[in-house]
C-alpha positions in Angstrom: 31.3 -109.9 73.7 27.6 -110.9 75.1 24.8 -111.1 73.4 22.0 -108.7 75.4 19.2 -107.8 73.2 15.6 -108.3 72.6 16.3 -112.2 72.0 17.4 -112.4 75.5 15.8 -115.5 77.1 13.3 -114.3 80.2 14.6 -117.7 82.2 14.3 -116.4 85.5 11.9 -113.5 88.0 14.4 -111.9 89.0 14.4 -109.1 91.5 17.6 -107.8 92.4 17.8 -106.0 95.3 21.7 -106.4 95.8 21.8 -104.1 92.5 18.8 -101.5 93.4 20.0 -100.8 97.1 23.7 -101.0 97.2 25.0 -99.4 94.3 28.8 -98.5 95.6 29.4 -101.9 96.7 30.1 -103.3 93.3 30.7 -103.0 89.8 28.2 -103.5 86.8 29.8 -106.2 84.6 29.1 -108.5 81.8 30.4 -112.1 81.3 32.8 -112.5 78.4 31.6 -115.2 75.3 33.0 -118.6 75.3 34.0 -120.1 71.3 32.0 -123.4 71.6 29.7 -123.8 75.2 29.0 -127.1 75.5 26.6 -128.5 78.7 28.6 -130.8 81.0 26.0 -130.4 84.4 22.5 -129.3 84.9 20.6 -130.1 88.5 17.5 -130.0 86.8 15.7 -130.5 90.8 17.5 -127.2 91.7 16.4 -125.5 88.1 12.7 -126.2 89.1 12.8 -125.1 92.4 14.1 -121.5 91.0 11.4 -121.6 88.5 13.1 -122.5 85.2 10.3 -124.6 83.1 10.7 -128.0 82.3 10.9 -127.7 78.9 13.9 -125.1 79.5 15.4 -128.2 81.4 15.0 -130.6 79.1 16.8 -129.3 76.0 19.5 -127.5 74.8 17.9 -123.6 75.0 19.6 -122.2 78.4 23.5 -123.3 77.6 24.2 -120.1 75.8 22.9 -118.7 79.2 25.3 -120.9 81.4 27.9 -119.9 79.6 27.6 -116.1 79.8 27.2 -115.9 75.6 23.3 -114.9 76.9 22.8 -112.6 79.7 18.7 -113.1 80.2 15.9 -110.7 80.9 16.4 -109.1 83.9 19.3 -110.0 85.1 22.0 -107.1 86.2 25.3 -108.6 86.2 28.2 -107.4 88.7 31.0 -107.8 90.7 31.1 -107.3 94.1 33.5 -106.0 96.2 35.1 -107.4 99.2 38.2 -108.2 101.4 39.9 -110.9 103.5 42.0 -112.0 105.7 43.8 -115.1 103.2 45.9 -117.2 105.4 45.8 -114.8 108.2 47.4 -111.6 106.1 44.7 -109.0 105.4 44.0 -107.7 101.6 41.9 -104.7 101.4 40.9 -105.5 97.8 39.8 -109.2 96.3 36.5 -109.2 95.0 34.6 -111.2 92.6 37.7 -111.7 90.0 36.4 -114.4 87.8 32.8 -114.4 89.7 29.0 -112.1 88.7 26.1 -112.2 90.4 23.8 -112.3 87.7 20.7 -111.7 90.2 18.5 -112.6 92.7 15.3 -114.8 92.5 12.7 -116.0 94.9 12.1 -119.6 94.8 9.3 -122.1 94.5 9.5 -122.0 98.7 9.3 -118.6 99.2 13.5 -118.1 99.2 15.5 -115.3 98.0 18.4 -116.9 96.0 21.6 -115.4 94.6 22.5 -116.5 90.8 25.9 -116.7 89.9 28.7 -116.9 88.1 32.1 -118.0 88.4 34.9 -118.6 86.1 32.8 -115.7 83.5 36.1 -113.5 82.2 38.1 -111.0 83.9 36.4 -108.1 85.8 38.4 -105.4 87.4 39.1 -107.2 90.4 40.5 -109.8 88.7 44.1 -108.8 90.2 46.2 -110.5 87.1 44.3 -113.1 86.7 42.6 -114.2 83.5 38.9 -114.5 85.5 38.8 -118.4 83.8 38.1 -121.9 85.8 39.0 -125.3 84.4 36.4 -128.2 84.0 37.7 -130.3 87.1 37.5 -127.7 89.5 33.9 -126.2 88.5 32.5 -130.4 88.5 34.3 -130.5 91.7 31.7 -127.9 92.9 29.0 -129.8 91.8 30.1 -133.3 93.2 30.9 -131.6 96.3 27.6 -129.1 96.7 25.0 -131.7 96.3 26.4 -133.8 98.8 26.5 -131.3 101.3 23.0 -130.6 100.3 22.2 -134.3 100.7 23.7 -134.7 103.7 21.9 -132.1 105.5 24.9 -129.6 105.4 24.3 -126.0 104.6 25.8 -124.9 101.2 25.8 -123.3 98.2 25.3 -125.3 95.1 26.2 -126.0 91.5 23.1 -125.1 89.3 25.2 -125.8 85.7 28.6 -126.5 84.4 29.1 -125.5 80.5 32.5 -126.4 79.2 33.4 -123.3 77.3 35.3 -125.1 74.1 38.8 -123.3 75.1 41.7 -124.4 77.1 42.7 -122.1 80.1 46.6 -122.1 81.5 47.5 -123.6 84.8 50.4 -125.5 85.3 49.3 -127.2 82.0 46.6 -126.5 79.6 43.3 -127.3 80.9 39.6 -126.9 79.2 37.7 -124.4 80.1 34.2 -124.2 82.5 32.0 -121.8 83.7 29.8 -122.7 86.8 26.2 -121.5 87.4 25.8 -121.2 91.5 23.1 -120.7 93.7 23.5 -119.2 97.1 21.2 -117.8 100.2 23.5 -115.1 99.4 27.5 -114.2 98.3 27.5 -111.7 101.4 30.9 -112.5 103.1 32.5 -111.6 106.3 34.8 -110.6 103.5 32.3 -108.1 101.9 32.0 -106.2 105.5 35.8 -105.9 105.9 36.3 -104.1 102.4 34.3 -101.2 103.5 35.0 -101.0 106.9 39.4 -100.9 105.8 38.5 -97.9 103.9 36.1 -95.9 106.4 33.3 -96.2 104.3 30.7 -95.7 107.4 27.5 -95.1 105.6 28.0 -97.5 102.7 29.0 -100.0 105.9 25.8 -99.3 107.5 23.8 -99.9 104.1 25.3 -103.2 103.9 25.0 -104.3 107.0 21.5 -103.5 107.6 20.6 -104.9 104.0 22.3 -108.3 105.3 20.2 -108.0 108.3 17.3 -107.7 106.3 18.0 -110.4 103.7 18.8 -112.9 106.5 18.2 -111.9 110.2 14.9 -109.6 109.2 13.7 -110.3 113.0 16.7 -107.5 113.7 15.8 -104.8 111.6 13.5 -103.1 113.5 16.0 -102.9 116.7 18.1 -99.9 117.8 21.5 -99.8 116.3 23.6 -101.1 118.6 21.3 -104.0 119.5 20.8 -105.0 115.6 24.4 -104.7 115.4 25.4 -107.0 118.0 22.4 -109.1 117.0 23.7 -109.6 113.7 27.4 -111.5 115.0 25.2 -113.6 117.5 23.2 -114.7 114.6 26.2 -115.4 112.3 28.2 -116.7 114.9 25.2 -119.0 115.8 24.5 -120.5 112.1 29.2 -120.7 111.9 28.7 -122.6 114.9 26.5 -125.1 113.5 28.0 -125.6 110.0 31.3 -126.5 111.4 29.9 -129.2 113.7 28.2 -130.5 111.2 31.7 -130.7 108.9 33.3 -132.1 111.8 31.3 -134.6 112.3 31.2 -135.5 108.6 35.2 -135.5 108.8 35.1 -132.9 106.0 38.4 -130.0 105.7 37.2 -126.8 104.1 41.0 -126.0 103.0 40.4 -122.3 102.9 38.4 -120.7 105.5 39.8 -117.3 104.6 37.1 -114.5 105.8 36.5 -113.9 102.1 34.7 -117.9 102.3 32.9 -117.1 105.2 29.4 -116.5 104.4 27.1 -114.5 106.4 24.7 -117.0 106.0 25.9 -119.7 107.4 26.1 -121.5 104.1 29.5 -123.8 102.9 31.0 -121.7 99.7 34.0 -122.5 97.7 34.9 -125.7 96.8 38.8 -125.2 96.0 41.2 -127.2 98.0 38.4 -129.2 100.7 39.1 -133.1 100.6 37.7 -135.4 104.1 39.3 -137.6 106.4 39.6 -141.2 106.0 41.7 -142.2 108.8 41.2 -140.6 111.6 44.0 -137.9 112.4 42.6 -134.4 113.6 46.1 -132.6 112.1 45.2 -133.7 109.1 45.7 -131.4 106.1 45.2 -131.7 102.2 45.7 -128.3 100.8 48.6 -127.9 98.9 48.8 -124.2 99.8 48.0 -125.2 103.7 52.2 -125.3 104.7 51.9 -124.3 108.1 48.5 -126.6 108.8 45.9 -123.1 109.4 43.2 -124.8 108.4 43.9 -128.5 109.5 40.4 -130.6 110.3 41.3 -129.9 113.9 41.5 -126.1 113.5 38.2 -125.2 112.3 36.3 -124.2 114.8 38.9 -121.8 116.3 39.3 -120.6 112.7 35.6 -119.8 112.6 36.0 -118.1 115.9 38.7 -115.7 114.4 37.2 -114.9 111.5 33.9 -113.9 113.3 36.0 -111.7 115.7 37.0 -110.1 112.6 33.8 -109.7 111.5 33.2 -107.7 114.8 36.1 -105.5 114.1 34.3 -104.0 111.5 30.7 -103.8 113.1 32.3 -101.5 116.1 32.5 -98.2 113.8 28.6 -98.8 113.7 27.4 -98.5 117.1 30.1 -96.2 118.3 31.8 -92.8 117.2 35.5 -93.8 115.9 36.9 -90.9 117.9 34.8 -91.4 121.4 37.4 -93.4 122.9 35.0 -94.5 125.8 32.2 -95.5 123.5 34.3 -97.4 121.3 35.9 -99.8 124.4 32.1 -100.1 125.3 31.4 -101.4 121.6 34.0 -103.8 121.9 33.2 -105.4 125.0 29.6 -106.0 123.6 31.5 -107.1 120.3 33.5 -109.5 121.9 30.3 -111.5 124.0 29.2 -113.3 120.7 32.9 -114.2 120.0 33.2 -115.4 123.8 30.0 -117.5 123.5 31.5 -119.3 119.8 33.0 -121.8 121.6 29.9 -122.9 124.3 27.6 -122.3 121.1 30.2 -124.8 119.0 30.8 -127.2 121.8 26.7 -127.3 121.9 25.9 -128.3 118.5 28.9 -130.3 118.1 27.9 -132.6 120.8 24.0 -133.0 119.3 25.5 -134.0 117.0 27.7 -136.6 118.3 25.1 -137.8 120.6 23.0 -138.6 117.4 25.7 -140.4 115.9 26.3 -142.1 118.7 22.2 -143.4 118.8 21.6 -141.6 122.1 18.6 -140.1 122.5 18.8 -137.5 125.5 21.0 -134.8 125.9 21.4 -135.2 129.5 24.0 -137.8 129.3 26.6 -136.5 131.4 29.0 -139.7 129.8 28.3 -138.9 126.2 31.1 -135.8 126.0 34.0 -138.7 127.6 32.5 -141.8 125.4 32.6 -139.5 122.1 36.0 -138.2 123.0 37.5 -142.0 124.1 35.7 -143.1 120.2 37.7 -140.5 118.4 41.2 -141.3 120.7 40.4 -145.2 119.8 40.2 -144.3 116.0 43.0 -142.0 115.7 45.1 -144.4 117.5 44.1 -147.6 115.5 44.1 -145.3 112.2 40.7 -146.6 111.6 38.7 -144.7 108.3 36.1 -142.0 110.4 33.1 -142.5 108.1 33.1 -146.2 107.8 33.2 -146.5 111.7 30.9 -144.5 112.4 28.2 -146.2 109.8 29.3 -149.6 111.3 28.7 -148.6 114.8 24.8 -148.6 113.5 25.2 -152.5 112.8 27.0 -152.7 116.2 23.6 -151.2 117.9 21.5 -153.5 115.4 23.6 -156.9 117.5 26.4 -157.2 114.7 29.7 -156.1 115.2 31.5 -158.4 113.1 31.7 -155.0 110.6 32.7 -152.7 113.3 35.4 -155.5 114.6 37.3 -156.1 111.1 38.5 -152.4 111.1 40.5 -152.4 114.0 43.9 -154.2 115.4 43.4 -153.8 118.5 39.8 -155.6 119.2 40.3 -156.1 122.9 40.3 -152.1 123.3 37.3 -151.9 121.1 35.3 -154.3 123.1 36.2 -152.5 126.2 34.9 -149.3 124.9 31.3 -151.0 123.5 30.6 -151.8 127.0 30.7 -148.6 127.9 28.4 -147.7 124.9 26.5 -150.1 125.0 25.5 -149.0 128.8 25.1 -145.6 128.1 22.7 -146.7 125.6 20.5 -148.2 128.2 17.0 -150.3 127.2 15.3 -149.6 123.9 14.7 -150.9 120.7 17.9 -152.1 119.1 16.2 -151.6 115.3 15.0 -148.4 115.8 18.3 -146.8 117.1 20.6 -148.5 114.4 18.5 -146.8 112.0 18.4 -143.3 113.3 22.1 -144.0 113.1 22.1 -144.8 109.6 20.0 -141.9 109.3 22.9 -139.4 110.7 25.7 -141.6 109.9 26.7 -141.5 106.3 27.9 -144.4 104.4 29.5 -142.5 101.0 31.3 -139.4 101.6 33.2 -137.7 98.6 35.8 -140.1 98.9 39.1 -138.0 97.7 40.5 -140.5 95.1 37.2 -141.0 93.7 36.4 -137.9 93.0 40.1 -136.9 91.2 39.3 -140.5 89.2 35.8 -138.7 88.0 37.4 -135.2 87.5 40.3 -136.7 86.1 38.1 -138.5 83.4 35.8 -135.4 82.4 39.0 -132.9 82.3 41.8 -135.1 80.6 39.3 -137.7 78.6 35.9 -135.9 78.0 34.1 -139.3 79.8 31.6 -137.8 81.9 30.4 -141.2 82.3 32.8 -141.7 85.9 31.3 -138.0 87.1 27.4 -139.2 86.2 27.8 -142.3 88.1 29.8 -140.7 91.3 27.2 -138.1 91.7 24.2 -140.4 91.3 25.7 -142.0 94.6 26.8 -139.4 96.4 23.2 -138.0 96.3 22.2 -140.6 98.7 24.7 -140.6 101.2 22.8 -142.5 103.8 22.0 -145.3 101.4 24.2 -148.5 101.4 23.9 -150.8 97.8 25.6 -153.6 96.6 26.2 -151.0 93.0 27.5 -148.6 94.8 29.9 -150.6 97.2 33.1 -149.6 95.5 32.3 -145.6 96.5 32.5 -146.8 100.5 35.9 -147.8 100.3 38.6 -145.5 101.4 41.8 -145.4 99.5 45.1 -146.9 100.2 46.8 -145.1 103.3 49.8 -144.8 100.5 47.4 -142.8 98.0 46.0 -141.0 101.0 49.2 -139.9 103.0 50.5 -138.4 98.9 46.6 -137.1 98.3 46.9 -133.0 97.8 44.4 -130.8 96.9 44.6 -127.3 94.7 43.1 -124.0 94.9 42.2 -123.9 90.4 43.0 -121.0 90.5 
């Protein structure tokens, strides 16, 4: 059992609006104590943002808290209810089977943040699972989330990872761990689906109004129909921008179920995620995605599909379900943001591509064709996605040799470069190259390097490989000789055989 007494530390200044305002949408629950907690990762910068004092971050005082052995003063741990479409099939009850929302804090910048556990033991939503997590997948959350943050992509982040001192059993025994995760909120499309599927209209309304107050307060005083259509539009805009950013760095989420799409527009759940190397839009790495539903190229359309599921939950808030004409009108109104999504995504994606190409103006009529032909060239010659974009910045500065070395058929590349230079027009080439290097990362979490670090930590209790990789990934745009080994892609045969796993 957990400790919850007068000795519990006051680590955070909790203000738990979810627990206070949304009774009936969660189950109060406590984390399960672990036998031998040991700190593996601590995000000191994030801790300071959240109001933790430097002294506590420099010692071991917080380890029992991050392990779940001590419930801090002011926390109100709870398991959130949610449903979800998983690979297109609806599951009416999922929920936090191995996670708990400890509470919320307002950080030093005035932002409300959730603090939650993952791997803290079984809850009523566990559905037969053990409620635990392994060291490898929890350290993956830290690595990928920190890279995303450094790259400017909205993401949940790991505050801490603590080894539990006990095994978890998957295909084999693995060392256990608890992740402390920070998010703008853990509100998901699936959160609304849970109550809509049960026809709990009043609870759903409270939940949606809470989401609006938290993420889109400018809509709070609008009439109901405008308020709920406005929320859908706002989520569509955030998701369009997020998925465009994923696509422009070659990120493959791997499990875009509706319970993994946040209303806040943050990336959540780094289970079977991976990154492109040789550019191929049909790339799938997830072992459970046998049909390629969540392939790299499908991510925009899946995002739209998920948004349509969100729209379905809002119909009953706009129209009386027994009034056929009103329902039809509500569906029409809610369809508008769904139909707008491809345009929103295209605009965000193209804006990112223009920046990656080094183009200043958004008015280049030929920029889209130039970008499409560049990607076709990368695909035809199996060129590494990340290095190609990065070496294009060298070419902008006049050094084409690193870029040309990536291509087998250089004549085709040369023809494309002529078009690109014409579109760039006159300007300061050094400044153009510098701009491009600020949006084209040199380092991504290379799949084989991530696995190398996680294997060393999990199998050999060696965190040095993880720490070195993390330090490099926190500076994704900075080239250095010290981090050069992290920039190189894996051998093609390694990537061809690579598979990722959910970790549950």
